[in-house]
VOGU-3710 file (C-alpha; in Angstrom, 3 decimals, decimal comma):
1> mvkwlaawsv> 0,000/0,000/0,000  2,844/2,386/0,835  4,631/1,682/-2,477  1,412/2,292/-4,360  0,819/5,587/-2,558  4,410/6,707/-3,121  4,228/5,913/-6,842  0,977/7,806/-7,264  2,261/10,807/-5,337  5,353/10,975/-7,563
11> liavfllage> 3,218/10,746/-10,711  0,819/13,436/-9,506  3,743/15,721/-8,623  5,236/15,258/-12,095  1,866/15,986/-13,729  1,561/19,176/-11,667  5,088/20,251/-12,618  4,316/19,680/-16,307  1,176/21,775/-15,937  3,166/24,533/-14,257
21> ginliriyfl> 5,641/24,436/-17,149  2,799/24,903/-19,633  1,479/27,757/-17,518  4,917/29,424/-17,514  5,088/29,134/-21,296  1,645/30,647/-21,712  2,055/33,585/-19,361  5,622/34,623/-20,095  5,554/34,095/-23,856  2,525/36,354/-24,166
31> syvaygatsd> 4,280/38,867/-21,914  7,360/38,667/-24,163  5,255/39,250/-27,275  3,479/42,217/-25,643  6,438/43,966/-23,986  9,593/42,411/-25,472  11,502/41,792/-22,227  14,210/39,184/-22,707  13,726/37,800/-19,200  10,164/36,798/-20,130
41> livsilglll> 11,485/34,803/-23,077  14,044/33,060/-20,860  11,384/32,070/-18,314  9,183/30,835/-21,163  12,023/28,650/-22,473  12,607/27,311/-18,951  8,896/26,442/-18,797  9,251/24,549/-22,079  12,256/22,688/-20,699  10,360/21,815/-17,506
51> tllcvaflag> 7,422/20,505/-19,528  9,647/18,394/-21,779  11,533/16,918/-18,822  8,288/15,971/-17,081  6,876/14,361/-20,222  10,152/12,444/-20,715  9,998/11,218/-17,105  6,417/10,028/-17,550  7,289/8,279/-20,818  10,234/6,536/-19,174
61> fvysrdkqrh> 8,074/5,507/-16,244  5,446/3,944/-18,526  8,129/2,241/-20,637  9,860/0,840/-17,552  6,567/-0,442/-16,123  5,590/-2,091/-19,405  9,050/-3,624/-19,750  8,790/-5,161/-16,268  5,402/-6,644/-17,190  6,820/-8,054/-20,453
71> rvptpqlphg> 4,573/-5,928/-22,670  7,428/-4,425/-24,702  8,369/-6,635/-27,663  12,022/-7,434/-28,149  13,402/-6,361/-31,533  14,128/-9,156/-33,988  17,430/-8,951/-35,821  17,461/-9,875/-39,505  19,134/-13,132/-40,507  22,845/-12,865/-41,167
81> sr> 23,502/-10,007/-38,738  25,006/-10,460/-35,299
//
């Protein structure tokens, strides 16, 4: 039960961080377009980076879980190659 709760809390935290990254992109990119401050563009890029890192973590988590449950097919090498 504790492992299950810990896994869900980590996933929820990552989802919230990804949402915050999208929010940073939205707010600061529009502010950059309106006023042209370079700092707004930098924060917007950091929001994009945060979103991409969270999505990559979630993808790796799903891939790892499916690999442990033997749902990921192993690639077949063509004949004649090592």
